[in-house]
C-alpha positions in Angstrom: 38.7 -27.5 -109.5 39.2 -27.2 -105.7 36.2 -29.4 -105.0 37.5 -32.2 -107.3 41.0 -32.0 -105.7 39.4 -32.3 -102.3 37.4 -35.4 -103.3 40.6 -36.9 -104.8 42.5 -36.3 -101.5 39.6 -37.9 -99.5 39.6 -40.9 -101.8 43.3 -41.3 -101.5 43.2 -41.1 -97.7 40.3 -43.7 -97.6 42.3 -46.0 -100.0 45.4 -45.8 -97.7 43.3 -46.5 -94.6 41.6 -49.5 -96.3 45.0 -50.8 -97.5 46.5 -50.5 -94.0 43.5 -52.1 -92.3 43.6 -55.0 -94.8 47.3 -55.6 -94.2 46.9 -55.5 -90.4 44.0 -57.9 -90.5 45.6 -60.3 -92.9 48.8 -60.4 -90.8 46.6 -61.0 -87.7 44.9 -64.0 -89.5 48.3 -65.4 -90.5 49.5 -65.1 -86.9 46.4 -66.8 -85.6 46.8 -69.6 -88.1 50.5 -70.0 -87.1 49.5 -70.2 -83.4 46.9 -72.8 -84.3 49.5 -74.9 -86.2 52.0 -74.6 -83.3 49.2 -75.8 -80.9 48.4 -78.7 -83.2 52.0 -79.7 -83.5 52.4 -79.5 -79.7 49.4 -81.8 -79.4 50.9 -84.3 -81.8 54.2 -84.1 -79.9 52.4 -84.8 -76.6 50.6 -87.7 -78.2 53.8 -89.2 -79.4 55.4 -88.7 -76.0 52.4 -90.5 -74.5 52.9 -93.3 -77.0 56.5 -93.6 -75.9 55.3 -94.3 -72.3 52.8 -97.0 -73.2 54.9 -99.9 -71.8 51.9 -100.9 -69.7 49.7 -101.1 -72.8 50.8 -104.4 -74.4 47.8 -104.5 -76.7 48.5 -101.1 -78.1 44.9 -99.8 -77.8 46.1 -96.3 -76.9 48.6 -96.3 -79.7 46.0 -97.3 -82.2 43.6 -94.5 -81.0 46.2 -91.8 -81.1 47.4 -92.8 -84.5 43.9 -92.7 -85.9 42.6 -89.6 -84.1 45.7 -87.4 -83.6 48.6 -88.2 -85.9 46.7 -89.3 -89.0 44.4 -86.2 -88.9 47.3 -83.9 -89.6 46.4 -83.3 -93.2 47.9 -79.9 -93.6 51.2 -79.4 -91.8 54.3 -80.8 -93.5 56.2 -82.9 -90.8 59.3 -85.1 -90.8 59.8 -87.5 -87.9 63.5 -88.2 -87.2 64.6 -91.0 -84.9 68.2 -92.1 -84.3 69.4 -89.6 -87.0 67.2 -91.2 -89.7 63.9 -90.1 -91.2 61.3 -92.4 -89.7 58.2 -91.0 -91.4 56.9 -87.9 -93.3 53.6 -86.4 -93.9 52.2 -83.6 -96.2 55.6 -82.9 -98.0 53.8 -82.4 -101.3 56.0 -84.8 -103.1 55.0 -86.8 -106.2 53.4 -90.1 -105.1 54.7 -91.9 -108.2 58.3 -90.9 -107.5 60.8 -93.8 -107.3 61.8 -94.7 -103.7 65.4 -93.5 -104.2 64.4 -90.1 -105.5 61.8 -89.8 -102.8 64.3 -90.5 -100.1 66.6 -87.8 -101.6 63.8 -85.3 -101.8 62.8 -86.0 -98.2 66.5 -85.6 -97.1 66.7 -82.2 -99.0 63.5 -81.0 -97.3 64.9 -82.0 -93.9 68.2 -80.2 -94.5 66.3 -77.0 -95.5 64.2 -77.1 -92.3 67.3 -77.7 -90.2 69.1 -74.8 -92.0 66.4 -72.3 -91.5 66.1 -73.1 -87.8 62.5 -71.9 -87.5 60.2 -73.3 -86.3 62.3 -75.2 -83.9 61.9 -79.0 -83.9 59.9 -80.7 -81.3 61.9 -83.1 -79.1 60.0 -86.1 -77.9 61.3 -88.6 -75.2 60.7 -92.1 -76.7 61.6 -95.3 -74.8 64.6 -93.8 -73.2 65.8 -92.1 -76.3 64.7 -89.0 -78.3 63.0 -88.3 -81.6 62.6 -85.0 -83.4 59.7 -83.7 -85.3 60.6 -81.1 -87.9 57.6 -79.2 -89.3 57.0 -76.4 -91.8 54.3 -73.9 -92.4 51.3 -75.3 -94.3 50.6 -74.2 -97.8 47.5 -72.3 -96.5 49.7 -70.3 -94.1 52.3 -69.5 -96.8 49.5 -68.4 -99.2 48.0 -66.3 -96.4 51.4 -64.6 -95.8 51.5 -63.5 -99.4 47.9 -62.5 -99.5 48.4 -59.0 -97.9 51.0 -58.1 -100.6 48.7 -59.5 -103.4 45.9 -57.4 -102.0 48.2 -54.4 -101.8 49.0 -54.8 -105.5 45.3 -55.1 -106.4 44.5 -51.9 -104.4 47.4 -50.0 -105.9 46.3 -51.1 -109.4 42.7 -50.1 -108.6 43.8 -46.7 -107.2 46.0 -46.2 -110.3 43.2 -47.0 -112.6 40.8 -44.6 -110.8 43.4 -41.8 -110.7 44.4 -42.4 -114.3 40.7 -42.3 -115.4 40.2 -39.1 -113.4 43.1 -37.3 -115.0 42.3 -38.6 -118.5 38.7 -37.4 -118.1 39.9 -34.1 -116.7 42.3 -33.6 -119.6 39.6 -34.5 -122.1 37.3 -32.0 -120.5 40.0 -29.3 -120.7 40.7 -30.2 -124.3 37.0 -29.9 -125.1 36.9 -26.5 -123.4 39.9 -25.1 -125.3 38.8 -26.6 -128.6 35.3 -25.2 -128.1 36.7 -21.8 -127.2 39.0 -21.8 -130.3 36.2 -22.7 -132.6 33.9 -20.1 -131.1 36.7 -17.5 -131.5 37.1 -18.4 -135.1 33.3 -18.1 -135.6 33.2 -14.7 -134.0 36.1 -13.4 -136.0 34.8 -14.7 -139.3 32.3 -11.9 -140.0 34.5 -8.8 -139.1 37.5 -10.3 -141.0 35.4 -10.7 -144.1 34.2 -7.1 -143.7 37.7 -5.8 -143.2 38.8 -7.5 -146.4 36.1 -5.8 -148.3 37.1 -2.4 -146.9 40.7 -3.0 -147.8 39.7 -3.8 -151.4 37.7 -0.7 -151.5 40.7 1.4 -150.3 42.8 -0.2 -153.0 40.3 0.9 -155.7 39.9 4.4 -154.3 43.4 5.0 -153.0 44.8 6.7 -156.1 48.5 6.9 -156.9 49.9 8.2 -153.6 52.9 6.0 -152.7 52.4 6.4 -149.0 48.8 5.5 -149.2 49.6 2.5 -151.4 52.2 1.3 -148.9 49.7 1.8 -146.0 47.0 -0.1 -147.8 49.5 -2.9 -148.7 50.6 -3.3 -145.1 47.0 -3.1 -143.9 46.1 -5.9 -146.3 48.9 -8.0 -145.0 47.6 -7.6 -141.4 44.0 -8.4 -142.4 45.3 -11.4 -144.4 47.2 -12.5 -141.3 44.0 -12.1 -139.2 42.2 -14.3 -141.6 45.0 -16.9 -141.3 44.7 -16.7 -137.5 40.9 -17.3 -137.8 41.6 -20.3 -140.0 44.1 -21.7 -137.4 41.5 -21.4 -134.6 39.0 -23.2 -136.7 41.4 -26.1 -137.3 42.0 -26.7 -133.6 40.3 -30.0 -132.6 40.1 -31.4 -136.1 42.6 -33.6 -137.9 44.7 -31.2 -140.0 45.7 -31.9 -143.6 49.5 -32.3 -143.9 51.6 -31.3 -146.9 55.3 -31.1 -147.8 56.6 -27.7 -146.6 60.1 -26.4 -146.9 61.2 -25.4 -143.3 63.7 -22.8 -144.4 61.1 -20.7 -146.2 58.6 -21.0 -143.4 61.0 -19.7 -140.8 62.1 -16.8 -143.1 58.5 -15.7 -143.6 57.7 -15.8 -139.9 60.8 -13.8 -139.1 60.2 -11.3 -141.9 56.6 -10.6 -140.7 57.6 -10.1 -137.1 60.6 -7.8 -137.8 58.3 -5.1 -139.2 56.1 -5.2 -136.1 58.6 -5.4 -133.3 60.3 -2.6 -131.4 63.5 -1.3 -132.9 65.5 -2.1 -129.8 64.8 -5.8 -130.3 66.7 -7.6 -133.1 65.8 -10.9 -134.7 68.3 -13.2 -136.3 67.7 -16.5 -138.2 70.6 -19.0 -138.1 69.9 -21.6 -140.7 72.0 -24.8 -140.6 69.5 -27.0 -142.2 70.5 -29.3 -145.1 69.3 -28.4 -148.6 66.6 -31.0 -148.4 64.5 -29.8 -145.4 60.9 -30.5 -146.4 58.6 -31.7 -143.6 55.1 -33.1 -143.6 53.1 -30.4 -141.8 50.1 -28.2 -141.8 51.7 -24.9 -142.8 49.1 -22.6 -141.3 49.2 -24.3 -137.9 53.0 -24.6 -137.7 53.5 -21.0 -138.7 51.4 -20.3 -135.6 53.8 -22.3 -133.5 56.8 -20.2 -134.6 54.9 -16.9 -134.3 53.7 -17.8 -130.9 57.2 -18.7 -129.7 58.5 -15.4 -131.2 55.8 -13.4 -129.5 56.5 -15.1 -126.2 60.2 -14.2 -126.7 59.3 -10.6 -127.5 57.1 -10.4 -124.4 60.0 -11.7 -122.2 62.2 -8.8 -123.3 61.4 -5.8 -121.2 63.4 -3.1 -123.1 66.0 -4.1 -125.6 67.3 -7.5 -126.5 67.9 -10.2 -129.1 65.9 -13.1 -130.5 67.5 -15.9 -132.4 65.9 -18.6 -134.5 68.4 -21.5 -134.9 67.5 -24.3 -137.2 69.6 -27.4 -137.6 69.4 -31.2 -138.1 70.1 -33.7 -135.3 69.7 -37.4 -135.9 66.2 -38.2 -137.3 64.9 -34.7 -136.3 64.9 -31.2 -137.6 65.4 -28.9 -134.6 64.3 -25.3 -134.2 65.6 -23.3 -131.2 63.9 -20.0 -130.4 66.2 -18.1 -128.0 65.7 -14.8 -126.3 67.6 -12.6 -123.9 64.6 -11.9 -121.8 63.7 -12.4 -118.1 64.0 -16.2 -118.2 61.8 -18.9 -116.6 62.4 -20.5 -113.1 63.4 -24.1 -113.3 60.3 -25.4 -111.5 58.1 -23.8 -114.2 59.8 -25.4 -117.2 56.9 -27.9 -117.6 54.2 -25.8 -116.1 54.4 -23.2 -118.9 52.7 -25.6 -121.2 49.7 -26.2 -119.0 46.4 -24.5 -120.0 45.8 -21.3 -118.1 49.5 -20.6 -117.2 50.5 -17.0 -117.8 52.8 -14.5 -116.3 51.1 -11.6 -118.1 48.3 -9.4 -116.8 46.3 -10.1 -119.9 45.7 -13.3 -121.8 44.2 -16.7 -121.0 47.4 -18.7 -120.9 46.5 -20.8 -124.0 49.4 -19.9 -126.3 52.0 -22.5 -125.3 49.3 -25.1 -124.4 47.9 -24.9 -128.0 51.5 -24.8 -129.4 52.4 -28.0 -127.7 49.1 -29.6 -129.0 50.0 -28.6 -132.5 53.6 -29.8 -132.3 53.0 -33.1 -130.4 49.4 -34.2 -131.5 49.3 -33.0 -135.1 53.0 -33.2 -136.1 54.3 -36.0 -133.8 57.1 -33.8 -132.7 58.4 -32.5 -129.3 58.6 -29.1 -127.7 60.2 -28.2 -124.4 62.3 -25.6 -122.5 65.8 -26.5 -123.6 67.5 -23.9 -121.5 66.5 -21.0 -119.3 68.1 -18.9 -116.6 66.3 -16.1 -114.7 67.6 -12.7 -115.9 69.5 -14.1 -118.9 66.9 -15.6 -121.2 65.2 -18.8 -122.5 65.5 -21.3 -125.3 62.5 -23.2 -126.5 63.3 -26.2 -128.7 60.9 -27.8 -131.3 61.9 -31.1 -132.7 60.2 -32.4 -135.9 60.7 -35.9 -137.3 62.3 -35.8 -140.8 
């Protein structure tokens, strides 16, 4: 377990480092591209400034060369040339070529206003035959895409990490489930033979017990306990397989569970059943497994009471659920352990494997599509576990 957690931490650190390095490098590339575009625009501005000074070049040879080799080769940066307050020419604005002239002029004007409003990058000011012209330019599509690339990469890395972590935890949970299921089935297998043997001995005692009332009562109670042990064995054998569900009246099930425990609990502890269920309270469930849920909650409540106290089973309907609250006046559970108590291996007792509440949640949530949680608890005052079953 520790080794797996260590590997997970190392993987998380490597993932963070890779992500940080990718973001830094991508931002560096974007910055370099921006500098390159600024240099290119500066070169174009100098070329245009040179063109403005070509009064001694009546044949326009220099103008023709610069137009072909400097200005026309700008095939990436959106530019708008403004002279005397009017748009003189545009390039790379990504506008529809088939757009009517009037719409195109409006689109170019809107593009110019946006560049003027954002203020960056600042326009290039070119002296031109005693006047000035302005070159407004925007970031190229490549640069804009590159700016979003680090964030896209971050999302991909986060998704990848989430998938890896999710797969790890699912595999870990499945492995734990296999261990608990295997342990439960092996326990059922080991209990099978001695339970059958005990049943045979109880039957023999019934035949040879005579008419002594005390001995008859003793054998009767012994038979109940052995029958209960057989039921427990049956429950363990059903863990991990799909249980068969049947219509069971919730009232009778709770009364039977309470009646069985009353005879086996200390006299200083009292058990009360508050039934506020409607007359129709049948639920689709596996009776043997759900009886185990109630008994397990009652035994946990009993273990939480040190000396004397009170346990209450409160059953009622709420919305589309039947609710069962098992409340005790025991030692209580700290708030930070309200979810931890359902994890395999969690126990506050010196003995036991900490599987009771874990298997209880499995029976309630996986087999009966219900919910179980700590509804209330306060250290030194008690705890209330709530089970919610769909009607």
